[in-house]
C-alpha positions, 0 to 999 in steps of 0.5 A: 594770365589776366585777372578781372580788374574788378577783382582786387587782391589785397597784399597782406605783406609776407605770404603765409607760405614763406614767412614766419608770421601767418596772414591774420596775425595781429588780427583778432577779429579774423578780418584778414581770413575773411578777406582772403576767403572772399578773394578766393571765392570771388576769383572762382566765381570769375571763372579762374581755375585753382591753378590760376588763382594760386599762381596769381597769389604766388602760391602752389595749388597745395599751398592754396588748398592748405591756406584755404583750409586753415582760413576756413577752420580759423573762421569757423572757430571764431564764429563758434567762439562768438556764438557760444559767448553770446549764448552764455549771455542769454541770447537765443539762436535767432538773436545770435544769428541776427547779431552775427549776420547768419541764419538760425540753422548755421548758428545752431550748428555752431552751438552743437556739442562737439562743434569745437572738436570738429573745428579744431581738428587741425589745431589739435593735430598741429598741437600734437606735432608741435609737442613732438617737435619740442620733445624729439626735435626732429620728427618724421611727417612723411608718407604713412604717418597719417595712418600711423596717427589716425588722421587723414593726409589732408589733415596732416598736411594742413597741420604742417602748413599751419606750423610752417606759418609759425616758423616751423620748417620741413626738411627733405633728407636722403638716406640709403635703403640698406636692403636695396642700396637705393635712396629714400627721402624723409620728410622731417618737421623741426622747429624754426631754428633748425637747418637742413644740415643739422637734420642731416647730421642728426638723422639717427635722431629722427623720430615718429610722432607717436609710439610705434604701431604693431601693424594693426594689432600684430605683435612682435616679440623683441629679441630676448637676451639668450639663455647661456649654457654652463660650459660643463655641459659642453663638450669639445671634439678637437682636431686631435680626436677627429673634430675636423671631420665634422668641423662646425657641427653641434651634436645635441642630446635629444629630449633636453628642453633648454637645448631643444631645436623645436620641431626642426631636426637640424638648424644653423644656430648660435649658443651662448656659453658661460655668458661670455662666449658662444658656439656657431654652427649646425646643430643636429640631434645625436643620442649617444653623447657622453654622460653630462654632456648635452652639447658636443661641438666639433672643431678643427682647432687644437686643444689648449686646455681651455674649451672656451678657446675653441668658441667665439666671444660674445659681442658687447651688443645686447641687441646682437650679441652673436654679431649676426641676425637671429631669425627665431628663438624658442618660447613656451607659455608659463602658467600665467600665459606669458611667453618664456624663453626655454631654449638656448638655441638661437636659430639663424636658419632651420630645416625647410628654409634652405629649399626656398633659396634661389634655384637659378644658375649663376654665370660663375658656374655656367660659364665654366660649363659647355657653351651648349649647356649655357645656351640651352639654359639661357634660352629657357630663361628668355622663353619664360620671360617672353611667355610672361610678357605675352601673358601680361599683354593679354590682361584687360585691366589697364592699371594692373597691366601697366604696373606689371609691364613696368615691373617686368621691364625692370626685372628684364633689365636686371636679368640682362645684367646679372646673367642668371640662367634657368635651373636644371631639372630637379636642381635644389639648394641643400645644407651639407652635414657630415656622414662619415660612414658614407663612401667618398663617392656617395651622398645621402640625399632623400629628395633624390633617387637612390642610385642616381648620379648628382653633382654638388656645386658650391659658390664660388668655385675655381673650376670644374675640379671643385665640383664632385659627382656622387652617387645617391645612397639613401640606405645608410643607417647613420644618415637615416638615424640622424637626418631622416627624410630631410627635405633640404639637407644632404649627408656627405663624407668630410673629404667631399667637403674638402673638394668643395672649395674647402667647405665646412659644416657650419651652414655651408650650402650647395646646389644639388643637380642630377647628372645622369646624362653627364651634361655637367662637366666635372673633373677630379680634385687637383692633386696639387691643391689637395695638401696645399696650406696657405698659412704654412706656405706663405707666412708673414716675415718680420716687418711685413705690412699686413694687407688692408681690407680694401686691398684684400677685396681688390686683390680677390676681385682681380684673381676671381676675374682672372680665374673666370677669364682663364677658364673661358679662354681654355687655360691648362690645368697647371695654369689654373692650379697657380691661379687658384692657389694664389686665390687661397692665399689672398682669401686668408691674407688679412686673417692670418697675415700672409705674404700674398705678394710672394704668392703672386711672384711664385705663381707667376700671376703677372704672366697669366694676366699677360696671357689671358687678360691683355688685349691690344692697346690695354694694360694686363690685368682686370676683367677681359671677358663679358662674364667678368666685365658684366658686374665690374663697377663703373662710376658715371656722372649723376643723372635723373630720368628725363623730364616730361617737358624734355620728352619724358623718361621713356623714349616712345619710339624705342622704349629705352630709358632716357636720362638727363645729367644733374651735376653735383659737386662738393669740397672735400677735406683737402679743399678740392672740388669733387664732382659727385658720381654714382655707381653702376656696372659696365653691362648696365650702361652698355647699349650692346653687350657685345661691346664688352666681349673680349677680342677676338671673343669666345663662343661662351661670351657670344652666348651670354651677349646674345642673351643679354641683348635679347633681354634688354630689347624685351625690357624696352618693348615692355616700357614702350607698351606701357606708355600708351595705356589708359586707366579704366573709368572708376565705377561708383555702382561697382563700388556699391555692388562690391562694398564689402570687398572695397572696405576690406581693400581699404583696410589692407591698404591702410595697414600697409601704409602704417608700416611706412613710417616704421620702415623709415625709422628702421632704416634710420636706426640701421644706418646709424648702427652701421655708421657707428660700427664702421667707425669702430671697425675701420678695417671692415671689407666690402663683404663685411659691410654688406653683411653688417647692413643686412643684420642691422636692418633686420635688427632695426625692423625687429625693434621698431615693429617694421614688418611690411605685410604685402596686400594679398588680394582675394578672388572676390576682391580681384573681381571688385578691382576688375569691375572698377570699384577701386579708383585708378589712383588708389589701385596704384597705391594698392599695387605698390603695396601688393604681393606681385606674385599674388597679383600675377596669379589672379591676373594670369590664372594658371591651373595648378595640377596637384595630386588626387586625394587617393594619390595623397593618401598613397604618398603618406603611406609610403613616406610612413613606410620609409620611402624617400620623397624622391622615391614616392614622387617617382612612383606616383609620376609627379615631381618632388615639388608637386608632391610637397605642395599637394601634401601641404594642401596646395600652398 
């Protein structure tokens, strides 16, 4: 780069951006600031770009902007101070101007009330940051903090830069996002004497600059210490008196305030008892409880003479005394208008929540069915994806189109790995409850047609012999009395639960799928499994070493993969019984100290692995089919997306993601060099799904491999289409035309950004809590850890007020976006914080066909007369979903 020889860049010693002392230190007259600004202005006049000026000064463009802002701010403040000093001496603005070499209007601006405030915004913000570092030591200054503080990002960045000149440090710390498993980077400001290692070790102590926002005025009621019932009001129905037939169910007396379920008729709850124990299960009203008993708990445990033995002990954790997440507590207003906890019911899930759960079909279920059914449902999945891709490609707003294409590609990649298929017609998730007056061949399911056949599918299941087929009976008086027209609960006989992989009634769920055509294969429960008791068959022996949580998880993975591979390869019923029996032992091996090794020998698991998992040149054992191999964990060298100078992260010819290796290593406690790896799955990194198919292969694997490859190709096509998209130009005139919509959108974006620091704070708190509990409980297995992470993150979000509210666009706001009233960069920010379902609905409008007002009224009348939702829907010629949506006003 050439710089005009007439332009002289003075060397100020240690640059502002890299040393402890700022330019201008020891320079009370501000001469160095003036020289710096003069140099920058002179270089601009000579035609140099900002990039060239920054490079010539050894700065980045961001550092140059920050230093320029600081210098101008300090120079303005010096002028204000001097002008006010001269005014206090009695000089007029004209005289002051002559003395300071400025015109009168400039002097008057320096003397205006509030001029000092304007000039010291950066100093004030820096002072706030400085005080917070002094008080909290490590503070979050990342994205969204500016909205949280009520300042601009430029102001915050400049203030941070000013503090860096004083020796303060900025560190970048990575933490796991507990909800996704990915990493997020925190930008942390500390004092001069703190290094990155210290911040990393104390990441749980990173705090926000100010008090937590409640997200634009929204309030979050903190978890309230639970009300505790007197055990005298709690009855226990033990195994000896029939409690096992309703194991996990909590019958509740209706009309009693402190055990009310609110508006729900049934709910999964936790109830504190005597301040030391709690009940865990599904609560439902029952009017005929014994006198003095308001809660009756059903259990398969035997009576010890102390009812508390049938309950669980409360955790020594005031934020999570039940050891699990609570979604809702029941409050009422007192005479002062304050919220007061009125019920002992701490709700985990409640009526209406289960019907929103995923309605896809897992490969664990579908691969045990016929290849024809699997191919049909996977084809339906692909067709929907293809239709969505075509709709996105038809969009006219390029920014939205690019966002949706990129998101679509990621979703298609994910779908190609998890291998879930489209739901069958009218399939839905329901929680199971006991109605023992039903026959073992019947089910009470008011959202289905009376008399039709349905199958119940619970995950996981060993085979089709654990899928009962039942006939809907919606006329059972007991079921009608207890459940009414339940939208997402079904009633079954307790013996049906035994066939459902040993399900109980404390919140277990099933897929309910109509099967009038018999397309879903089922088989009678295997007699050899009906009376099998793992605890009695494989007790521990003296000196036996208990299985570790890690080994239990490993053994469960091995036997689960074996059952899947055996089913796909056509194993006999006798062979499946051996494998399933062993899996039952492994499941309980840790909890009840069972001899799983003897079970493996007795059931000759080695022979099954040799027969169904050994391939030429390989060892017996481990996943051997595409279905079991797909999600098998594999560790690969660390990598990052390919850089722009290397061709970019996407191959423009194929649309494939391109990576570069970024090797990292560390020295472990034994002093050995360890190369860092990242976790992924075999199917995620496979170029061709057929590379994971067993040899010689099966028809089912071919169906799934073809599906996976089609989805990967669609993902690549989406990325390739996204590469060449250019943004539409920003329109100032559209901004004026849609000024109200623009203001509303800006406010929504600001509100969304305010949650970002709160979310990071929640992630920090949750990570800290998970770490502490894992240290205190080193025997936690993978499933326990996953559950713990989810619980701690939910709790931390509750405590910090982190509750991201995705931006919802109104039709008029969408019109403003389409007209170019929002700049492409800001629109990208909005889309990053938007509800993409809302975006898709506006960008790809579909006409929602609901019922007429007359049909709505007829439906209401029929429901009031006792008809089920399924019967009403059939009479009106609509689906149950359309019926529900229409009666709820279309939303």
